[in-house]
All heavy atoms as an XYZ file, in Angstrom:
655
protein
N      19.357    231.269     32.203
C      18.368    232.053     32.882
C      18.568    233.524     32.571
O      19.674    234.019     32.523
C      18.456    231.819     34.366
C      17.492    232.586     35.194
S      17.640    232.154     36.924
C      15.966    231.669     37.231
N      17.481    234.212     32.267
C      17.568    235.627     31.936
C      18.119    236.441     33.097
O      17.733    236.269     34.272
C      16.186    236.181     31.547
C      15.623    235.678     30.226
C      14.262    236.309     29.969
C      16.559    235.968     29.060
N      18.992    237.353     32.769
C      19.519    238.270     33.773
C      20.641    237.687     34.630
O      21.202    238.392     35.489
N      21.031    236.452     34.387
C      22.073    235.808     35.174
C      23.450    236.326     34.708
O      23.694    236.450     33.509
C      21.983    234.286     34.969
C      22.964    233.528     35.803
C      22.743    232.024     35.643
O      21.590    231.598     35.540
O      23.767    231.286     35.583
N      24.306    236.644     35.664
C      25.603    237.122     35.332
C      26.504    235.982     34.760
O      26.497    234.862     35.260
C      26.307    237.689     36.567
O      27.637    238.076     36.253
N      27.213    236.354     33.718
C      28.184    235.415     33.137
C      29.567    236.037     33.102
O      30.311    235.823     32.128
C      27.741    235.034     31.691
C      26.477    234.251     31.648
N      26.433    232.905     31.898
C      25.211    234.649     31.415
C      25.183    232.469     31.797
N      24.431    233.499     31.489
N      29.907    236.811     34.113
C      31.212    237.442     34.140
C      32.279    236.337     34.147
O      32.014    235.195     34.563
C      31.373    238.303     35.392
O      31.577    237.531     36.529
N      33.446    236.681     33.684
C      34.492    235.654     33.563
C      34.859    235.056     34.912
O      35.054    233.866     35.033
C      35.765    236.293     32.874
C      35.478    236.516     31.384
C      36.970    235.399     33.057
C      35.113    235.239     30.610
N      34.910    235.864     35.947
C      35.231    235.301     37.264
C      34.127    234.356     37.742
O      34.436    233.369     38.423
C      35.433    236.438     38.296
C      36.807    237.065     38.227
N      37.050    238.194     37.507
C      37.958    236.710     38.782
C      38.302    238.500     37.602
N      38.906    237.633     38.364
N      32.906    234.591     37.399
C      31.832    233.668     37.768
C      31.778    232.461     36.862
O      31.402    231.366     37.281
C      30.484    234.412     37.739
C      30.329    235.359     38.886
C      29.040    236.101     38.892
O      28.662    236.719     37.932
N      28.315    235.978     39.998
N      32.151    232.617     35.606
C      32.173    231.484     34.674
C      33.279    230.487     35.003
O      33.127    229.312     34.808
C      32.338    231.987     33.245
C      31.120    232.693     32.693
C      29.945    231.718     32.461
O      30.055    230.788     31.639
O      28.913    231.947     33.164
N      34.425    231.013     35.480
C      35.553    230.179     35.746
C      36.121    230.424     37.162
O      37.256    230.873     37.348
C      36.686    230.476     34.726
C      36.261    230.319     33.309
C      36.299    231.378     32.421
C      35.786    229.083     32.829
C      35.883    231.267     31.119
C      35.396    228.954     31.493
C      35.452    230.021     30.659
N      35.318    230.087     38.203
C      35.782    230.366     39.564
C      37.051    229.619     39.945
O      37.861    230.084     40.759
C      34.586    229.935     40.436
C      33.813    228.994     39.580
C      34.028    229.431     38.180
N      37.297    228.480     39.310
C      38.484    227.701     39.616
C      39.733    228.365     39.080
O      40.866    227.989     39.470
C      38.341    226.264     39.025
C      38.392    226.215     37.495
C      37.063    226.509     36.806
O      36.110    226.979     37.451
O      36.991    226.274     35.589
N      39.606    229.362     38.204
C      40.720    230.094     37.646
C      40.838    231.509     38.142
O      41.506    232.344     37.535
C      40.598    230.128     36.104
C      40.687    228.794     35.435
N      41.867    228.079     35.381
C      39.754    228.096     34.733
C      41.659    226.954     34.713
N      40.397    226.967     34.319
N      40.176    231.818     39.263
C      40.084    233.209     39.730
C      41.480    233.842     39.858
O      41.736    234.935     39.337
C      39.332    233.257     41.071
C      39.058    234.639     41.550
N      37.889    235.274     41.230
C      39.780    235.508     42.260
C      37.866    236.482     41.743
N      39.018    236.638     42.396
N      42.423    233.183     40.572
C      43.751    233.757     40.770
C      44.492    233.884     39.453
O      45.182    234.872     39.217
C      44.554    232.911     41.745
N      44.357    232.913     38.576
C      45.011    232.929     37.270
C      44.481    234.072     36.398
O      45.246    234.731     35.720
C      44.837    231.593     36.585
C      45.566    231.504     35.274
C      45.966    230.051     35.007
N      46.450    229.922     33.654
C      47.555    230.449     33.218
N      48.329    231.143     33.977
N      47.927    230.253     31.954
N      43.163    234.246     36.438
C      42.570    235.370     35.654
C      43.154    236.664     36.120
O      43.596    237.499     35.326
C      41.016    235.364     35.807
C      40.439    234.148     35.113
C      40.420    236.641     35.275
C      38.971    233.844     35.503
N      43.193    236.886     37.469
C      43.721    238.124     37.992
C      45.206    238.360     37.576
O      45.610    239.425     37.206
C      43.611    238.142     39.519
C      42.144    238.311     39.952
O      41.275    238.645     39.136
O      41.883    238.053     41.151
N      46.005    237.258     37.651
C      47.417    237.366     37.303
C      47.598    237.696     35.827
O      48.410    238.560     35.439
C      48.147    236.045     37.648
N      46.851    237.010     34.970
C      46.942    237.277     33.516
C      46.462    238.681     33.192
O      47.044    239.359     32.347
C      46.159    236.230     32.726
C      46.807    234.846     32.604
C      45.818    233.856     31.994
C      48.055    234.943     31.740
N      45.413    239.122     33.870
C      44.915    240.485     33.646
C      45.982    241.520     34.014
O      46.117    242.536     33.336
C      43.594    240.733     34.394
C      42.397    240.024     33.781
S      40.882    240.269     34.701
C      40.580    242.028     34.386
N      46.683    241.257     35.083
C      47.710    242.171     35.577
C      48.896    242.215     34.620
O      49.454    243.297     34.331
C      48.175    241.734     36.977
C      49.219    242.634     37.545
C      49.653    242.158     38.893
C      50.824    242.998     39.372
N      51.531    242.375     40.469
N      49.297    241.076     34.100
C      50.525    240.968     33.300
C      50.374    241.094     31.798
O      51.339    241.281     31.115
C      51.234    239.651     33.651
C      51.684    239.590     35.101
O      51.889    240.621     35.720
O      51.876    238.423     35.579
N      49.116    240.942     31.298
C      48.907    240.893     29.868
C      47.752    241.826     29.492
O      46.579    241.448     29.602
C      48.602    239.476     29.394
C      49.733    238.516     29.710
N      50.819    238.410     28.905
C      49.933    237.663     30.734
C      51.643    237.514     29.405
N      51.133    237.054     30.547
N      48.079    243.010     28.982
C      47.051    244.017     28.653
C      46.011    243.489     27.664
O      44.831    243.827     27.781
C      47.845    245.183     28.047
C      49.248    244.982     28.555
C      49.445    243.527     28.769
N      46.432    242.643     26.707
C      45.453    242.139     25.709
C      44.456    241.182     26.386
O      43.288    241.189     26.019
C      46.164    241.467     24.522
C      46.814    240.131     24.800
C      48.125    240.158     25.600
O      48.699    241.236     25.809
O      48.569    239.063     26.019
N      44.904    240.361     27.321
C      44.019    239.489     28.050
C      43.073    240.340     28.920
O      41.867    240.070     28.956
C      44.801    238.547     28.964
C      43.958    237.556     29.684
C      43.472    236.418     29.058
C      43.633    237.759     31.019
C      42.667    235.491     29.705
C      42.808    236.832     31.712
C      42.351    235.709     31.039
N      43.619    241.345     29.580
C      42.815    242.236     30.398
C      41.697    242.848     29.523
O      40.524    242.929     29.940
C      43.682    243.315     31.004
C      42.974    244.221     31.980
N      42.286    245.315     31.629
C      42.840    244.081     33.337
C      41.783    245.873     32.686
N      42.075    245.146     33.759
N      42.042    243.309     28.351
C      41.068    243.944     27.446
C      39.993    242.932     27.047
O      38.814    243.290     26.955
C      41.771    244.486     26.209
N      40.368    241.692     26.797
C      39.367    240.664     26.421
C      38.388    240.431     27.587
O      37.179    240.349     27.352
C      40.034    239.340     26.090
C      40.610    239.266     24.698
C      41.133    237.877     24.409
O      41.810    237.266     25.261
N      40.857    237.364     23.237
N      38.900    240.318     28.778
C      38.015    240.067     29.944
C      37.102    241.266     30.136
O      35.911    241.121     30.339
C      38.850    239.782     31.196
C      37.977    239.771     32.458
C      39.618    238.464     31.049
N      37.653    242.463     30.057
C      36.843    243.676     30.213
C      35.762    243.752     29.154
O      34.629    244.118     29.476
C      37.738    244.924     30.149
C      38.652    245.081     31.360
C      37.892    245.478     32.601
O      37.038    246.371     32.534
O      38.179    244.881     33.655
N      36.098    243.463     27.917
C      35.101    243.497     26.834
C      34.034    242.441     27.047
O      32.828    242.711     26.847
C      35.806    243.285     25.484
C      34.849    243.242     24.296
C      34.083    244.537     24.051
O      34.419    245.600     24.625
O      33.091    244.498     23.296
N      34.441    241.263     27.434
C      33.460    240.192     27.684
C      32.474    240.632     28.831
O      31.278    240.518     28.688
C      34.177    238.888     28.150
C      33.214    237.829     28.564
N      32.689    237.779     29.840
C      32.672    236.797     27.902
C      31.868    236.762     29.944
N      31.831    236.140     28.776
N      33.047    241.137     29.912
C      32.186    241.488     31.042
C      31.320    242.711     30.736
O      30.188    242.789     31.198
C      33.056    241.744     32.290
C      33.647    240.445     32.849
O      33.239    239.335     32.397
O      34.516    240.509     33.759
N      31.832    243.645     29.940
C      31.030    244.794     29.497
C      29.847    244.307     28.661
O      28.697    244.754     28.858
C      31.855    245.787     28.742
C      31.070    247.050     28.327
C      31.710    247.781     27.158
N      31.832    246.995     25.957
C      30.820    246.714     25.124
N      29.609    247.142     25.355
N      31.048    245.991     24.028
N      30.131    243.418     27.710
C      29.102    242.865     26.843
C      28.086    242.073     27.651
O      26.865    242.196     27.454
C      29.763    242.012     25.782
C      28.920    241.595     24.603
C      28.267    242.783     23.894
C      29.803    240.819     23.614
N      28.560    241.335     28.596
C      27.680    240.535     29.468
C      26.718    241.453     30.261
O      25.507    241.207     30.349
C      28.464    239.658     30.431
C      27.539    238.867     31.345
O      26.760    238.064     30.804
O      27.639    239.012     32.569
N      27.265    242.545     30.758
C      26.449    243.494     31.521
C      25.391    244.140     30.622
O      24.236    244.326     31.038
C      27.374    244.552     32.162
C      26.629    245.522     33.046
C      27.605    246.473     33.694
C      26.883    247.457     34.599
N      27.785    248.374     35.290
N      25.767    244.459     29.397
C      24.805    245.048     28.446
C      23.682    244.068     28.136
O      22.531    244.410     28.153
C      25.521    245.429     27.151
O      26.506    246.437     27.459
C      24.577    245.981     26.119
N      24.044    242.798     27.879
C      23.068    241.784     27.546
C      22.114    241.599     28.739
O      20.899    241.536     28.597
C      23.762    240.441     27.198
C      24.461    240.593     25.831
C      22.740    239.285     27.153
C      25.430    239.458     25.509
N      22.681    241.483     29.937
C      21.819    241.280     31.150
C      20.883    242.451     31.334
O      19.700    242.253     31.626
C      22.709    241.154     32.368
C      23.263    239.775     32.569
C      23.853    239.519     33.956
N      24.166    240.682     34.738
C      25.376    241.226     34.871
N      26.373    240.781     34.206
N      25.573    242.279     35.639
N      21.358    243.651     31.123
C      20.525    244.842     31.246
C      19.382    244.820     30.290
O      18.233    245.123     30.627
N      19.648    244.462     29.043
C      18.591    244.397     28.019
C      17.570    243.318     28.352
O      16.370    243.513     28.204
C      19.200    244.114     26.641
C      19.993    245.267     26.033
C      20.777    244.784     24.837
C      19.082    246.421     25.662
N      18.051    242.157     28.869
C      17.159    241.076     29.217
C      16.273    241.465     30.406
O      15.061    241.215     30.383
C      17.917    239.808     29.567
C      18.585    239.142     28.377
C      19.486    237.990     28.760
O      19.916    237.855     29.933
O      19.777    237.164     27.862
N      16.825    242.089     31.391
C      16.091    242.426     32.600
C      15.066    243.542     32.356
O      14.011    243.534     32.954
C      17.037    242.804     33.724
C      17.856    241.666     34.292
C      18.895    242.211     35.300
C      16.975    240.633     34.985
N      15.413    244.456     31.489
C      14.505    245.575     31.223
C      13.570    245.253     30.071
O      12.703    246.036     29.748
C      15.322    246.846     30.858
C      16.018    247.422     32.037
C      16.651    248.785     31.725
N      17.516    248.743     30.525
C      18.794    248.474     30.526
N      19.386    248.154     31.662
N      19.515    248.518     29.432
N      13.759    244.084     29.489
C      12.984    243.687     28.311
C      12.997    244.828     27.264
O      11.974    245.175     26.694
C      11.584    243.299     28.698
C      11.521    242.077     29.597
C      10.107    241.672     29.962
O       9.160    242.111     29.314
O       9.989    240.852     30.881
N      14.172    245.403     27.076
C      14.335    246.489     26.149
C      14.186    246.002     24.731
O      14.619    244.903     24.372
C      15.713    247.148     26.297
O      15.840    247.749     27.547
N      13.555    246.809     23.890
C      13.379    246.365     22.490
C      14.725    246.389     21.756
O      15.429    247.359     21.744
C      12.442    247.441     21.923
C      12.612    248.632     22.805
C      12.993    248.095     24.166
N      15.026    245.215     21.248
C      16.215    245.043     20.447
C      15.910    243.935     19.460
O      15.236    242.945     19.836
C      17.455    244.731     21.306
C      18.708    244.645     20.452
C      17.261    243.555     22.160
C      19.997    244.521     21.216
N      16.390    244.044     18.279
C      16.163    242.993     17.287
C      16.786    241.689     17.741
O      17.880    241.685     18.312
C      16.704    243.427     15.913
N      16.088    240.576     17.504
C      16.651    239.289     17.895
C      18.019    239.045     17.287
O      18.900    238.512     17.974
C      15.683    238.142     17.428
C      14.441    238.081     18.263
O      14.403    238.698     19.351
O      13.488    237.405     17.831
N      18.224    239.437     16.036
C      19.507    239.210     15.399
C      20.624    240.021     16.103
O      21.761    239.569     16.203
C      19.462    239.492     13.910
C      19.245    240.981     13.593
C      19.006    241.186     12.118
O      18.511    240.335     11.416
N      19.325    242.376     11.632
N      20.256    241.213     16.601
C      21.258    241.987     17.326
C      21.628    241.355     18.660
O      22.786    241.313     19.033
C      20.749    243.427     17.548
C      20.592    244.196     16.247
O      21.250    243.832     15.250
O      19.828    245.172     16.229
N      20.614    240.857     19.362
C      20.887    240.162     20.633
C      21.712    238.910     20.414
O      22.625    238.635     21.131
C      19.541    239.804     21.309
C      19.740    239.064     22.644
S      20.589    240.035     23.926
C      19.198    240.890     24.641
N      21.355    238.170     19.369
C      22.120    236.937     19.051
C      23.555    237.256     18.677
O      24.464    236.525     19.023
C      21.446    236.132     17.943
C      20.086    235.527     18.402
C      20.208    234.691     19.675
O      21.130    233.875     19.767
O      19.339    234.847     20.537
N      23.772    238.391     17.980
C      25.116    238.798     17.617
C      25.929    239.113     18.851
O      27.108    238.767     18.950
C      25.056    239.987     16.654
N      25.291    239.829     19.795
C      26.013    240.167     21.038
C      26.336    238.895     21.850
O      27.440    238.770     22.374
C      25.168    241.099     21.901
C      25.108    242.516     21.373
S      24.445    243.736     22.545
C      22.751    243.179     22.678
N      25.395    237.969     21.891
C      25.656    236.716     22.617
C      26.739    235.887     21.938
O      27.568    235.256     22.593
C      24.381    235.922     22.749
C      23.421    236.537     23.756
C      22.148    235.688     23.897
C      21.222    236.259     24.926
N      20.037    235.422     25.130
N      26.781    235.917     20.608
C      27.796    235.175     19.861
C      29.168    235.766     20.137
O      30.147    235.068     20.312
C      27.505    235.158     18.374
N      29.249    237.111     20.188
C      30.512    237.771     20.492
C      30.950    237.460     21.919
O      32.144    237.238     22.160
C      30.390    239.288     20.248
C      31.642    240.047     20.579
C      32.890    239.714     19.747
O      32.767    238.954     18.750
O      33.962    240.184     20.100
N      30.044    237.491     22.839
C      30.363    237.117     24.257
C      30.933    235.730     24.306
O      31.925    235.474     25.004
C      29.113    237.289     25.124
C      29.358    236.904     26.586
C      28.113    237.109     27.426
N      27.065    236.181     27.050
C      25.868    236.121     27.598
N      25.556    236.971     28.576
N      24.980    235.277     27.208
N      30.323    234.778     23.578
C      30.775    233.418     23.581
C      32.156    233.311     22.935
O      33.038    232.574     23.422
C      29.799    232.517     22.857
C      30.131    231.015     22.797
C      30.281    230.467     24.207
C      29.050    230.286     22.043
N      32.396    234.028     21.857
C      33.693    234.040     21.194
C      34.787    234.500     22.160
O      35.841    233.905     22.275
C      33.687    234.915     19.938
C      34.964    234.858     19.145
C      35.081    235.981     18.118
N      35.243    237.284     18.735
C      36.368    237.741     19.302
N      37.418    236.972     19.351
N      36.402    238.937     19.805
N      34.498    235.581     22.873
C      35.441    236.087     23.842
C      35.672    235.094     24.981
O      36.810    234.860     25.396
C      34.972    237.442     24.439
C      35.037    238.595     23.480
C      34.172    239.762     23.991
C      36.464    239.050     23.262
N      34.617    234.474     25.474
C      34.730    233.503     26.554
C      35.629    232.311     26.091
O      36.480    231.853     26.831
C      33.352    232.978     26.942
C      33.362    231.931     28.022
C      31.955    231.477     28.364
C      31.966    230.266     29.273
N      30.605    229.765     29.515
N      35.418    231.846     24.873
C      36.229    230.746     24.347
C      37.693    231.136     24.228
O      38.580    230.360     24.574
C      35.708    230.289     22.997
C      34.398    229.506     23.050
O      34.002    229.094     24.171
O      33.756    229.377     21.997
N      37.961    232.372     23.768
C      39.342    232.846     23.640
C      39.993    232.940     25.016
O      41.177    232.572     25.192
C      39.364    234.188     22.922
N      39.248    233.395     25.982
C      39.779    233.542     27.339
C      40.079    232.184     27.932
O      41.118    231.939     28.540
C      38.788    234.350     28.227
C      38.785    235.807     27.754
C      39.106    234.226     29.718
C      37.603    236.639     28.261
N      39.160    231.214     27.743
C      39.386    229.896     28.278
C      40.601    229.210     27.590
O      41.403    228.565     28.291
C      38.142    229.004     28.086
C      38.247    227.572     28.628
C      38.562    227.615     30.115
C      36.981    226.843     28.349
N      40.745    229.431     26.296
C      41.931    228.881     25.618
C      43.207    229.423     26.251
O      44.176    228.690     26.482
C      41.898    229.167     24.136
C      41.022    228.255     23.331
C      41.262    228.380     21.828
N      41.075    229.717     21.309
C      39.892    230.248     20.949
N      38.811    229.530     21.101
N      39.835    231.478     20.523
N      43.217    230.688     26.536
C      44.367    231.342     27.159
C      44.618    230.786     28.568
O      45.758    230.480     28.960
C      44.180    232.855     27.200
C      45.335    233.606     27.798
C      46.568    233.516     26.892
N      47.721    234.120     27.498
C      48.119    235.369     27.281
N      47.433    236.161     26.472
N      49.180    235.837     27.886
N      43.533    230.594     29.306
C      43.665    230.049     30.680
C      44.247    228.648     30.641
O      45.043    228.305     31.533
C      42.311    230.040     31.393
C      41.772    231.416     31.783
C      40.344    231.285     32.299
C      42.621    232.081     32.824
N      43.887    227.864     29.662
C      44.341    226.499     29.573
C      45.702    226.365     28.859
O      46.301    225.290     28.916
C      43.308    225.616     28.839
C      42.098    225.400     29.689
O      42.175    225.319     30.909
N      40.924    225.337     29.044
N      46.138    227.384     28.194
C      47.354    227.333     27.377
C      48.625    227.621     28.173
O      49.556    226.910     28.096
C      47.231    228.293     26.192
C      48.435    228.272     25.294
N      49.444    229.174     25.418
C      48.807    227.429     24.308
C      50.381    228.906     24.514
N      50.003    227.851     23.837
N      48.592    228.709     28.882
C      49.834    229.152     29.575
C      50.151    228.318     30.781
O      49.381    227.841     31.498
C      49.724    230.624     29.981
C      49.753    231.526     28.734
O      50.160    231.063     27.669
O      49.399    232.700     28.883
């Protein structure tokens, strides 16, 4: 759905405490979550405002958001 938040805490509510702990203890994980959520906010803003952006640029941002989400989930399931 357009404009729906996909923040990491909302995507993985069952891992909320683990996300917070990893963010506190691992700067690289914290940076990944921050980058994912920043990108998600940008995408949502563009969708809600129907701002002009090339389809390929929007798809590239969404692909990067998905790449980050996958990396974060791997980390959540690994440690």
